[in-house]
MOPAC internal coordinates of N, CA, C and O (Angstrom, degrees):
PM7 1SCF
backbone

  N    0.0000 0     0.00 0     0.00 0    0    0    0
  C    1.4466 1     0.00 0     0.00 0    1    0    0
  C    1.5254 1   108.83 1     0.00 0    2    1    0
  O    1.2310 1   120.60 1   -54.23 1    3    2    1
  N    1.3244 1   116.47 1   125.77 1    3    2    1
  C    1.4601 1   121.28 1  -178.81 1    5    3    2
  C    1.5218 1   108.81 1   -97.13 1    6    5    3
  O    1.2310 1   120.65 1   -50.78 1    7    6    5
  N    1.3013 1   116.36 1   129.22 1    7    6    5
  C    1.4569 1   121.93 1   178.48 1    9    7    6
  C    1.5201 1   107.83 1   -95.42 1   10    9    7
  O    1.2310 1   120.33 1   -46.30 1   11   10    9
  N    1.3065 1   116.97 1   133.70 1   11   10    9
  C    1.4580 1   121.16 1   179.61 1   13   11   10
  C    1.5243 1   109.93 1   -67.23 1   14   13   11
  O    1.2310 1   120.73 1   -34.90 1   15   14   13
  N    1.3507 1   116.21 1   145.10 1   15   14   13
  C    1.4577 1   121.13 1  -177.43 1   17   15   14
  C    1.5230 1   112.94 1   -58.49 1   18   17   15
  O    1.2310 1   119.66 1   146.22 1   19   18   17
  N    1.3312 1   118.25 1   -33.78 1   19   18   17
  C    1.4617 1   118.94 1  -177.28 1   21   19   18
  C    1.5227 1   111.75 1   -66.64 1   22   21   19
  O    1.2310 1   119.60 1   156.93 1   23   22   21
  N    1.3128 1   118.36 1   -23.07 1   23   22   21
  C    1.4621 1   120.14 1   177.06 1   25   23   22
  C    1.5228 1   111.29 1   -82.22 1   26   25   23
  O    1.2310 1   120.21 1   167.42 1   27   26   25
  N    1.3245 1   117.20 1   -12.58 1   27   26   25
  C    1.4568 1   121.59 1   179.84 1   29   27   26
  C    1.5213 1   112.19 1   -89.52 1   30   29   27
  O    1.2310 1   119.56 1   175.86 1   31   30   29
  N    1.3276 1   118.45 1    -4.14 1   31   30   29
  C    1.4502 1   121.09 1  -175.17 1   33   31   30
  C    1.5262 1   110.92 1   -55.80 1   34   33   31
  O    1.2310 1   120.98 1   -48.15 1   35   34   33
  N    1.3237 1   115.73 1   131.85 1   35   34   33
  C    1.4605 1   124.47 1  -178.51 1   37   35   34
  C    1.5241 1   112.98 1    64.02 1   38   37   35
  O    1.2310 1   120.65 1  -140.90 1   39   38   37
  N    1.3189 1   116.37 1    39.10 1   39   38   37
  C    1.4597 1   123.47 1   172.95 1   41   39   38
  C    1.5175 1   108.69 1  -130.00 1   42   41   39
  O    1.2310 1   121.31 1   -25.09 1   43   42   41
  N    1.3227 1   115.09 1   154.91 1   43   42   41
  C    1.4583 1   121.64 1   172.81 1   45   43   42
  C    1.5196 1   107.13 1  -107.31 1   46   45   43
  O    1.2310 1   120.48 1   -58.08 1   47   46   45
  N    1.3328 1   116.69 1   121.92 1   47   46   45
  C    1.4625 1   121.54 1   177.98 1   49   47   46
  C    1.5266 1   108.45 1  -100.21 1   50   49   47
  O    1.2310 1   120.73 1   -58.27 1   51   50   49
  N    1.3268 1   116.21 1   121.73 1   51   50   49
  C    1.4619 1   121.84 1  -177.97 1   53   51   50
  C    1.5230 1   109.73 1   -81.62 1   54   53   51
  O    1.2310 1   120.72 1   -56.20 1   55   54   53
  N    1.3274 1   116.22 1   123.80 1   55   54   53
  C    1.4633 1   121.25 1   174.75 1   57   55   54
  C    1.5234 1   110.19 1   -93.28 1   58   57   55
  O    1.2310 1   120.80 1   135.83 1   59   58   57
  N    1.3400 1   116.07 1   -44.17 1   59   58   57
  C    1.4625 1   121.47 1  -179.64 1   61   59   58
  C    1.5190 1   110.49 1  -140.62 1   62   61   59
  O    1.2310 1   120.91 1   -36.03 1   63   62   61
  N    1.3217 1   115.86 1   143.97 1   63   62   61
  C    1.4579 1   123.51 1   170.14 1   65   63   62
  C    1.5247 1   104.78 1  -108.48 1   66   65   63
  O    1.2310 1   120.65 1   -58.72 1   67   66   65
  N    1.3247 1   116.36 1   121.28 1   67   66   65
  C    1.4620 1   121.14 1  -171.57 1   69   67   66
  C    1.5277 1   109.92 1  -120.06 1   70   69   67
  O    1.2310 1   121.02 1   -44.67 1   71   70   69
  N    1.3345 1   115.66 1   135.33 1   71   70   69
  C    1.4599 1   120.70 1   175.81 1   73   71   70
  C    1.5160 1   109.70 1  -133.49 1   74   73   71
  O    1.2310 1   120.92 1   -49.28 1   75   74   73
  N    1.3182 1   115.85 1   130.72 1   75   74   73
  C    1.4576 1   121.73 1   176.26 1   77   75   74
  C    1.5259 1   107.93 1  -102.34 1   78   77   75
  O    1.2310 1   120.67 1   -47.78 1   79   78   77
  N    1.3320 1   116.32 1   132.22 1   79   78   77
  C    1.4707 1   120.62 1  -179.48 1   81   79   78
  C    1.5253 1   110.32 1   -50.70 1   82   81   79
  O    1.2310 1   120.86 1   -35.38 1   83   82   81
  N    1.3074 1   115.97 1   144.62 1   83   82   81
  C    1.4642 1   125.18 1   179.29 1   85   83   82
  C    1.5282 1   113.01 1    70.52 1   86   85   83
  O    1.2310 1   119.76 1  -173.75 1   87   86   85
  N    1.3221 1   118.06 1     6.25 1   87   86   85
  C    1.4626 1   121.07 1   177.85 1   89   87   86
  C    1.5223 1   108.47 1   -94.38 1   90   89   87
  O    1.2310 1   120.26 1   -25.05 1   91   90   89
  N    1.3301 1   117.10 1   154.95 1   91   90   89
  C    1.4607 1   120.77 1  -178.67 1   93   91   90
  C    1.5243 1   112.39 1  -107.22 1   94   93   91
  O    1.2310 1   120.75 1  -156.06 1   95   94   93
  N    1.3245 1   116.16 1    23.94 1   95   94   93
  C    1.4613 1   120.25 1   178.65 1   97   95   94
  C    1.5250 1   109.78 1  -153.00 1   98   97   95
  O    1.2310 1   121.57 1    -8.89 1   99   98   97
  N    1.3266 1   114.59 1   171.11 1   99   98   97
  C    1.4627 1   120.89 1   173.16 1  101   99   98
  C    1.5189 1   107.42 1  -116.35 1  102  101   99
  O    1.2310 1   120.99 1   -18.71 1  103  102  101
  N    1.2983 1   115.72 1   161.29 1  103  102  101
  C    1.4565 1   122.14 1   178.36 1  105  103  102
  C    1.5197 1   107.77 1  -117.57 1  106  105  103
  O    1.2310 1   120.75 1   -56.18 1  107  106  105
  N    1.3210 1   116.18 1   123.82 1  107  106  105
  C    1.4601 1   120.97 1   176.69 1  109  107  106
  C    1.5199 1   107.87 1   -94.78 1  110  109  107
  O    1.2310 1   120.66 1   -62.33 1  111  110  109
  N    1.3049 1   116.34 1   117.67 1  111  110  109
  C    1.4589 1   122.59 1   177.86 1  113  111  110
  C    1.5174 1   106.95 1  -102.20 1  114  113  111
  O    1.2310 1   120.57 1   -51.73 1  115  114  113
  N    1.3362 1   116.52 1   128.27 1  115  114  113
  C    1.4513 1   117.19 1  -179.45 1  117  115  114
  C    1.5091 1   114.08 1  -176.76 1  118  117  115
  O    1.2310 1   121.93 1    19.43 1  119  118  117
  N    1.3126 1   113.91 1  -160.57 1  119  118  117
  C    1.4563 1   122.37 1  -176.07 1  121  119  118
  C    1.5173 1   109.41 1  -120.09 1  122  121  119
  O    1.2310 1   121.21 1   -49.71 1  123  122  121
  N    1.3266 1   115.29 1   130.29 1  123  122  121
  C    1.4558 1   120.88 1   175.05 1  125  123  122
  C    1.5223 1   106.88 1  -104.56 1  126  125  123
  O    1.2310 1   120.51 1   -56.00 1  127  126  125
  N    1.3162 1   116.64 1   124.00 1  127  126  125
  C    1.4605 1   122.64 1  -178.68 1  129  127  126
  C    1.5216 1   108.92 1   -98.15 1  130  129  127
  O    1.2310 1   120.72 1   -62.84 1  131  130  129
  N    1.3388 1   116.22 1   117.16 1  131  130  129
  C    1.4623 1   122.14 1   179.41 1  133  131  130
  C    1.5165 1   108.10 1  -131.47 1  134  133  131
  O    1.2310 1   120.69 1   -56.12 1  135  134  133
  N    1.3265 1   116.28 1   123.88 1  135  134  133
  C    1.4657 1   121.79 1   177.51 1  137  135  134
  C    1.5261 1   111.96 1    48.46 1  138  137  135
  O    1.2310 1   120.95 1  -131.33 1  139  138  137
  N    1.3082 1   115.78 1    48.67 1  139  138  137
  C    1.4639 1   124.20 1   177.94 1  141  139  138
  C    1.5314 1   114.02 1    62.04 1  142  141  139
  O    1.2310 1   120.21 1  -157.26 1  143  142  141
  N    1.3344 1   117.19 1    22.74 1  143  142  141
  C    1.4612 1   122.13 1   174.26 1  145  143  142
  C    1.5201 1   108.29 1  -119.66 1  146  145  143
  O    1.2310 1   120.86 1   -27.92 1  147  146  145
  N    1.3409 1   115.96 1   152.08 1  147  146  145
  C    1.4598 1   121.57 1  -179.90 1  149  147  146
  C    1.5233 1   109.88 1  -105.32 1  150  149  147
  O    1.2310 1   120.90 1   -47.73 1  151  150  149
  N    1.3179 1   115.88 1   132.27 1  151  150  149
  C    1.4572 1   122.32 1   175.69 1  153  151  150
  C    1.5252 1   107.76 1  -124.56 1  154  153  151
  O    1.2310 1   120.30 1   -58.52 1  155  154  153
  N    1.3244 1   117.03 1   121.48 1  155  154  153
  C    1.4660 1   122.30 1  -179.27 1  157  155  154
  C    1.5219 1   108.48 1   -90.74 1  158  157  155
  O    1.2310 1   120.82 1   -51.10 1  159  158  157
  N    1.3379 1   116.03 1   128.90 1  159  158  157
  C    1.4582 1   119.74 1  -176.17 1  161  159  158
  C    1.5204 1   111.22 1  -154.87 1  162  161  159
  O    1.2310 1   121.17 1    -9.19 1  163  162  161
  N    1.3255 1   115.38 1   170.81 1  163  162  161
  C    1.4580 1   123.43 1   174.16 1  165  163  162
  C    1.5207 1   108.16 1  -120.23 1  166  165  163
  O    1.2310 1   120.50 1   -42.84 1  167  166  165
  N    1.3302 1   116.66 1   137.16 1  167  166  165
  C    1.4547 1   121.65 1  -179.21 1  169  167  166
  C    1.5254 1   108.61 1  -126.42 1  170  169  167
  O    1.2310 1   119.79 1   -60.36 1  171  170  169
  N    1.3532 1   118.01 1   119.64 1  171  170  169
  C    1.4647 1   119.97 1   177.06 1  173  171  170
  C    1.5313 1   111.01 1   -81.95 1  174  173  171
  O    1.2310 1   120.97 1   -38.60 1  175  174  173
  N    1.3261 1   115.74 1   141.40 1  175  174  173
  C    1.4670 1   121.49 1   176.01 1  177  175  174
  C    1.5173 1   108.83 1  -137.88 1  178  177  175
  O    1.2310 1   120.62 1   -42.05 1  179  178  177
  N    1.3397 1   116.42 1   137.95 1  179  178  177
  C    1.4565 1   118.26 1   176.08 1  181  179  178
  C    1.5321 1   109.17 1   -71.46 1  182  181  179
  O    1.2310 1   120.86 1   -17.62 1  183  182  181
  N    1.3224 1   115.97 1   162.38 1  183  182  181
  C    1.4634 1   121.30 1  -173.85 1  185  183  182
  C    1.5292 1   112.99 1   -57.40 1  186  185  183
  O    1.2310 1   120.48 1   135.30 1  187  186  185
  N    1.3285 1   116.69 1   -44.70 1  187  186  185
  C    1.4618 1   120.04 1  -176.23 1  189  187  186
  C    1.5245 1   111.25 1   -63.56 1  190  189  187
  O    1.2310 1   120.50 1   132.44 1  191  190  189
  N    1.3146 1   116.64 1   -47.56 1  191  190  189
  C    1.4687 1   120.36 1   179.75 1  193  191  190
  C    1.5302 1   110.65 1   -63.16 1  194  193  191
  O    1.2310 1   120.51 1   136.66 1  195  194  193
  N    1.3334 1   116.63 1   -43.34 1  195  194  193
  C    1.4587 1   120.13 1   179.28 1  197  195  194
  C    1.5279 1   111.12 1   -63.76 1  198  197  195
  O    1.2310 1   120.37 1   138.60 1  199  198  197
  N    1.3122 1   116.89 1   -41.40 1  199  198  197
  C    1.4617 1   120.92 1   179.91 1  201  199  198
  C    1.5307 1   111.24 1   -61.90 1  202  201  199
  O    1.2310 1   120.59 1   133.34 1  203  202  201
  N    1.3152 1   116.48 1   -46.66 1  203  202  201
  C    1.4781 1   120.76 1   178.37 1  205  203  202
  C    1.5247 1   110.99 1   -61.86 1  206  205  203
  O    1.2310 1   120.82 1   137.14 1  207  206  205
  N    1.3204 1   116.04 1   -42.86 1  207  206  205
  C    1.4601 1   121.44 1  -179.71 1  209  207  206
  C    1.5258 1   110.99 1   -62.99 1  210  209  207
  O    1.2310 1   120.46 1   134.93 1  211  210  209
  N    1.3294 1   116.73 1   -45.07 1  211  210  209
  C    1.4720 1   120.97 1   178.99 1  213  211  210
  C    1.5224 1   111.60 1   -61.39 1  214  213  211
  O    1.2310 1   120.60 1   133.23 1  215  214  213
  N    1.3201 1   116.46 1   -46.77 1  215  214  213
  C    1.4619 1   119.41 1  -179.08 1  217  215  214
  C    1.5240 1   110.93 1   -62.11 1  218  217  215
  O    1.2310 1   120.62 1   142.60 1  219  218  217
  N    1.3228 1   116.42 1   -37.40 1  219  218  217
  C    1.4696 1   120.86 1   178.42 1  221  219  218
  C    1.5319 1   111.07 1   -66.85 1  222  221  219
  O    1.2310 1   120.37 1   137.90 1  223  222  221
  N    1.3413 1   116.90 1   -42.10 1  223  222  221
  C    1.4638 1   121.42 1  -174.72 1  225  223  222
  C    1.5230 1   114.30 1   -82.06 1  226  225  223
  O    1.2310 1   120.38 1   136.10 1  227  226  225
  N    1.3310 1   116.88 1   -43.90 1  227  226  225
  C    1.4665 1   119.13 1  -170.44 1  229  227  226
  C    1.5220 1   114.25 1  -124.21 1  230  229  227
  O    1.2310 1   119.94 1   177.70 1  231  230  229
  N    1.3185 1   117.72 1    -2.30 1  231  230  229
  C    1.4590 1   120.30 1   177.53 1  233  231  230
  C    1.5204 1   113.00 1    91.59 1  234  233  231
  O    1.2310 1   121.35 1   -14.25 1  235  234  233
  N    1.3176 1   115.02 1   165.75 1  235  234  233
  C    1.4583 1   122.16 1  -174.24 1  237  235  234
  C    1.5293 1   113.08 1   -67.28 1  238  237  235
  O    1.2310 1   119.77 1   135.97 1  239  238  237
  N    1.3237 1   118.04 1   -44.03 1  239  238  237
  C    1.4682 1   120.57 1  -176.45 1  241  239  238
  C    1.5265 1   112.46 1   -63.29 1  242  241  239
  O    1.2310 1   120.34 1   135.19 1  243  242  241
  N    1.3227 1   116.96 1   -44.81 1  243  242  241
  C    1.4703 1   119.76 1   179.06 1  245  243  242
  C    1.5268 1   111.05 1   -70.33 1  246  245  243
  O    1.2310 1   120.48 1   147.96 1  247  246  245
  N    1.3332 1   116.69 1   -32.04 1  247  246  245
  C    1.4652 1   120.12 1   175.69 1  249  247  246
  C    1.5224 1   110.35 1   -63.45 1  250  249  247
  O    1.2310 1   120.66 1   136.75 1  251  250  249
  N    1.3265 1   116.34 1   -43.25 1  251  250  249
  C    1.4670 1   120.37 1   177.98 1  253  251  250
  C    1.5244 1   110.89 1   -61.44 1  254  253  251
  O    1.2310 1   120.58 1   142.78 1  255  254  253
  N    1.3171 1   116.50 1   -37.22 1  255  254  253
  C    1.4616 1   121.03 1   178.21 1  257  255  254
  C    1.5323 1   110.94 1   -62.14 1  258  257  255
  O    1.2310 1   120.40 1   139.41 1  259  258  257
  N    1.3212 1   116.84 1   -40.59 1  259  258  257
  C    1.4678 1   121.14 1   177.56 1  261  259  258
  C    1.5225 1   110.30 1   -63.52 1  262  261  259
  O    1.2310 1   120.27 1   132.42 1  263  262  261
  N    1.3377 1   117.10 1   -47.58 1  263  262  261
  C    1.4610 1   120.92 1  -179.09 1  265  263  262
  C    1.5244 1   111.09 1   -60.48 1  266  265  263
  O    1.2310 1   120.27 1   138.48 1  267  266  265
  N    1.3244 1   117.09 1   -41.52 1  267  266  265
  C    1.4713 1   120.29 1   179.35 1  269  267  266
  C    1.5210 1   110.92 1   -61.34 1  270  269  267
  O    1.2310 1   120.31 1   136.10 1  271  270  269
  N    1.3171 1   117.01 1   -43.90 1  271  270  269
  C    1.4674 1   120.44 1   179.83 1  273  271  270
  C    1.5296 1   111.69 1   -65.93 1  274  273  271
  O    1.2310 1   120.45 1   146.09 1  275  274  273
  N    1.3290 1   116.75 1   -33.91 1  275  274  273
  C    1.4639 1   120.00 1  -178.85 1  277  275  274
  C    1.5288 1   112.55 1   -76.03 1  278  277  275
  O    1.2310 1   120.08 1   142.83 1  279  278  277
  N    1.3336 1   117.45 1   -37.17 1  279  278  277
  C    1.4622 1   120.53 1  -171.95 1  281  279  278
  C    1.5219 1   115.23 1  -104.09 1  282  281  279
  O    1.2310 1   119.07 1   157.40 1  283  282  281
  N    1.3140 1   119.38 1   -22.60 1  283  282  281
  C    1.4655 1   121.52 1  -176.65 1  285  283  282
  C    1.5221 1   112.02 1   -94.45 1  286  285  283
  O    1.2310 1   120.62 1  -124.25 1  287  286  285
  N    1.3068 1   116.41 1    55.75 1  287  286  285
  C    1.4625 1   121.28 1   174.61 1  289  287  286
  C    1.5205 1   108.73 1  -150.61 1  290  289  287
  O    1.2310 1   120.40 1   -11.08 1  291  290  289
  N    1.2955 1   116.84 1   168.92 1  291  290  289
  C    1.4665 1   121.47 1  -177.60 1  293  291  290
  C    1.5215 1   113.36 1  -101.94 1  294  293  291
  O    1.2310 1   120.24 1  -175.04 1  295  294  293
  N    1.3124 1   117.16 1     4.96 1  295  294  293
  C    1.4651 1   120.89 1  -178.90 1  297  295  294
  C    1.5299 1   110.92 1   -73.98 1  298  297  295
  O    1.2310 1   120.67 1   -31.23 1  299  298  297
  N    1.3269 1   116.32 1   148.77 1  299  298  297
  C    1.4615 1   120.20 1   175.95 1  301  299  298
  C    1.5213 1   111.31 1   -69.42 1  302  301  299
  O    1.2310 1   120.91 1   146.97 1  303  302  301
  N    1.3218 1   115.86 1   -33.03 1  303  302  301
  C    1.4636 1   121.36 1   177.25 1  305  303  302
  C    1.5208 1   107.93 1  -126.81 1  306  305  303
  O    1.2310 1   121.05 1   -53.88 1  307  306  305
  N    1.3305 1   115.59 1   126.12 1  307  306  305
  C    1.4664 1   120.69 1   178.97 1  309  307  306
  C    1.5216 1   108.51 1  -115.95 1  310  309  307
  O    1.2310 1   120.86 1   -35.01 1  311  310  309
  N    1.3322 1   115.96 1   144.99 1  311  310  309
  C    1.4589 1   119.61 1   178.19 1  313  311  310
  C    1.5191 1   110.16 1  -139.39 1  314  313  311
  O    1.2310 1   122.01 1   -31.00 1  315  314  313
  N    1.3285 1   113.76 1   149.00 1  315  314  313
  C    1.4595 1   121.77 1   178.35 1  317  315  314
  C    1.5174 1   107.70 1  -128.28 1  318  317  315
  O    1.2310 1   120.61 1   -47.41 1  319  318  317
  N    1.3103 1   116.44 1   132.59 1  319  318  317
  C    1.4575 1   121.84 1   173.53 1  321  319  318
  C    1.5236 1   107.67 1  -103.16 1  322  321  319
  O    1.2310 1   119.59 1   -65.49 1  323  322  321
  N    1.3443 1   118.39 1   114.51 1  323  322  321
  C    1.4643 1   119.51 1   179.90 1  325  323  322
  C    1.5292 1   113.08 1   -56.19 1  326  325  323
  O    1.2310 1   120.39 1   141.89 1  327  326  325
  N    1.3342 1   116.85 1   -38.11 1  327  326  325
  C    1.4727 1   119.45 1   179.88 1  329  327  326
  C    1.5188 1   111.32 1   -66.70 1  330  329  327
  O    1.2310 1   120.49 1   135.92 1  331  330  329
  N    1.3257 1   116.67 1   -44.08 1  331  330  329
  C    1.4592 1   120.60 1  -176.07 1  333  331  330
  C    1.5316 1   112.27 1   -76.98 1  334  333  331
  O    1.2310 1   120.10 1   132.67 1  335  334  333
  N    1.3187 1   117.42 1   -47.33 1  335  334  333
  C    1.4574 1   121.30 1  -172.78 1  337  335  334
  C    1.5262 1   113.91 1   -86.33 1  338  337  335
  O    1.2310 1   119.78 1   150.57 1  339  338  337
  N    1.3304 1   118.02 1   -29.43 1  339  338  337
  C    1.4637 1   120.80 1  -177.09 1  341  339  338
  C    1.5215 1   113.14 1  -116.41 1  342  341  339
  O    1.2310 1   120.58 1   174.90 1  343  342  341
  N    1.3345 1   116.50 1    -5.10 1  343  342  341
  C    1.4615 1   122.08 1  -179.39 1  345  343  342
  C    1.5311 1   112.26 1    56.96 1  346  345  343
  O    1.2310 1   121.06 1  -134.74 1  347  346  345
  N    1.3299 1   115.57 1    45.26 1  347  346  345
  C    1.4608 1   119.82 1   177.20 1  349  347  346
  C    1.5163 1   110.22 1  -149.39 1  350  349  347
  O    1.2310 1   121.32 1   -22.76 1  351  350  349
  N    1.3241 1   115.07 1   157.24 1  351  350  349
  C    1.4623 1   120.94 1   173.51 1  353  351  350
  C    1.5194 1   107.49 1   -94.32 1  354  353  351
  O    1.2310 1   120.71 1   -52.15 1  355  354  353
  N    1.3022 1   116.24 1   127.85 1  355  354  353
  C    1.4571 1   121.09 1   179.97 1  357  355  354
  C    1.5212 1   107.93 1  -100.27 1  358  357  355
  O    1.2310 1   120.80 1   -76.22 1  359  358  357
  N    1.3361 1   116.07 1   103.78 1  359  358  357
  C    1.4593 1   122.73 1  -178.20 1  361  359  358
  C    1.5216 1   108.97 1  -109.18 1  362  361  359
  O    1.2310 1   120.84 1   -51.98 1  363  362  361
  N    1.3267 1   116.01 1   128.02 1  363  362  361
  C    1.4587 1   121.16 1  -175.71 1  365  363  362
  C    1.5207 1   109.56 1  -121.76 1  366  365  363
  O    1.2310 1   120.97 1   -44.47 1  367  366  365
  N    1.3279 1   115.74 1   135.53 1  367  366  365
  C    1.4610 1   120.88 1   175.56 1  369  367  366
  C    1.5238 1   108.95 1   -73.75 1  370  369  367
  O    1.2310 1   119.92 1   -34.14 1  371  370  369
  N    1.3294 1   117.75 1   145.86 1  371  370  369
  C    1.4660 1   120.19 1  -179.44 1  373  371  370
  C    1.5298 1   112.55 1   -59.96 1  374  373  371
  O    1.2310 1   119.98 1   147.55 1  375  374  373
  N    1.3271 1   117.64 1   -32.45 1  375  374  373
  C    1.4658 1   120.73 1   179.57 1  377  375  374
  C    1.5239 1   110.97 1   -62.19 1  378  377  375
  O    1.2310 1   120.51 1   145.53 1  379  378  377
  N    1.3321 1   116.62 1   -34.47 1  379  378  377
  C    1.4622 1   120.63 1   179.90 1  381  379  378
  C    1.5214 1   111.99 1   -71.57 1  382  381  379
  O    1.2310 1   120.42 1   162.46 1  383  382  381
  N    1.3276 1   116.80 1   -17.54 1  383  382  381
  C    1.4667 1   121.91 1   178.46 1  385  383  382
  C    1.5281 1   111.56 1  -104.04 1  386  385  383
  O    1.2310 1   120.49 1  -173.85 1  387  386  385
  N    1.3360 1   116.67 1     6.15 1  387  386  385
  C    1.4675 1   122.72 1  -176.95 1  389  387  386
  C    1.5201 1   112.13 1    59.09 1  390  389  387
  O    1.2310 1   120.95 1  -140.12 1  391  390  389
  N    1.3368 1   115.79 1    39.88 1  391  390  389
  C    1.4620 1   121.29 1   176.99 1  393  391  390
  C    1.5214 1   108.65 1   -98.04 1  394  393  391
  O    1.2310 1   120.76 1   -50.41 1  395  394  393
  N    1.3174 1   116.15 1   129.59 1  395  394  393
  C    1.4546 1   121.79 1   178.89 1  397  395  394
  C    1.5262 1   108.89 1   -74.68 1  398  397  395
  O    1.2310 1   120.18 1   -60.18 1  399  398  397
  N    1.3194 1   117.26 1   119.82 1  399  398  397
  C    1.4636 1   120.49 1  -179.87 1  401  399  398
  C    1.5271 1   112.58 1  -101.19 1  402  401  399
  O    1.2310 1   120.31 1  -177.25 1  403  402  401
  N    1.3217 1   117.00 1     2.75 1  403  402  401
  C    1.4656 1   120.62 1   178.31 1  405  403  402
  C    1.5223 1   109.57 1   -94.61 1  406  405  403
  O    1.2310 1   120.83 1  -101.84 1  407  406  405
  N    1.3033 1   116.02 1    78.16 1  407  406  405
  C    1.4496 1   121.73 1  -177.33 1  409  407  406
  C    1.5091 1   109.05 1  -147.13 1  410  409  407
  O    1.2310 1   121.10 1   -15.74 1  411  410  409
  N    1.3065 1   115.50 1   164.26 1  411  410  409
  C    1.4612 1   121.17 1   174.52 1  413  411  410
  C    1.5182 1   107.16 1  -122.09 1  414  413  411
  O    1.2310 1   120.89 1   -57.30 1  415  414  413
  N    1.3114 1   115.91 1   122.70 1  415  414  413
  C    1.4569 1   120.62 1   179.51 1  417  415  414
  C    1.5199 1   110.15 1   -79.89 1  418  417  415
  O    1.2310 1   120.65 1   -40.74 1  419  418  417
  N    1.3134 1   116.36 1   139.26 1  419  418  417
  C    1.4599 1   121.37 1   177.65 1  421  419  418
  C    1.5126 1   108.53 1  -114.85 1  422  421  419
  O    1.2310 1   120.87 1   -37.65 1  423  422  421
  N    1.3008 1   115.94 1   142.35 1  423  422  421
  C    1.4656 1   121.17 1   176.59 1  425  423  422
  C    1.5121 1   109.69 1   -96.05 1  426  425  423
  O    1.2310 1   120.76 1   -32.94 1  427  426  425
  N    1.3117 1   116.15 1   147.06 1  427  426  425
  C    1.4705 1   120.39 1   179.05 1  429  427  426
  C    1.5101 1   110.23 1   -80.09 1  430  429  427
  O    1.2310 1   120.10 1   180.00 1  431  430  429

C-alpha cells in the first residue's frame, strides 16, 4: 500500500535501523517530511527510548523481531529495514523523537 506524500507531512519515515556493536544506541536513517519537502537524515536514539517507541508503533512481537535482527549476528554493524524485513512503513511523529517543530525554515 502506497501512502501519498501529503499524508506524510511532518512525519519521519524510517528506512533503516542501524546498530554498531558495543554502541549504546541505534541510528534511525530515513526521511523527514516538512512542508511537502523531503529531508534525509539520521537520528540517534538510546535503546530504552527506541524500545518504547517501537512497542508503541508496531507492537511487542515486531519489536522483538527488530532486536533479534540487530543483536543476533556477528557483523560489526547490523541494520534492519522495516519495509523489507517487517513489510511495513515505520512513520514516527516528530514529538516522539523530541524534535522541535516550531521553526521556520530559511532558504539560502
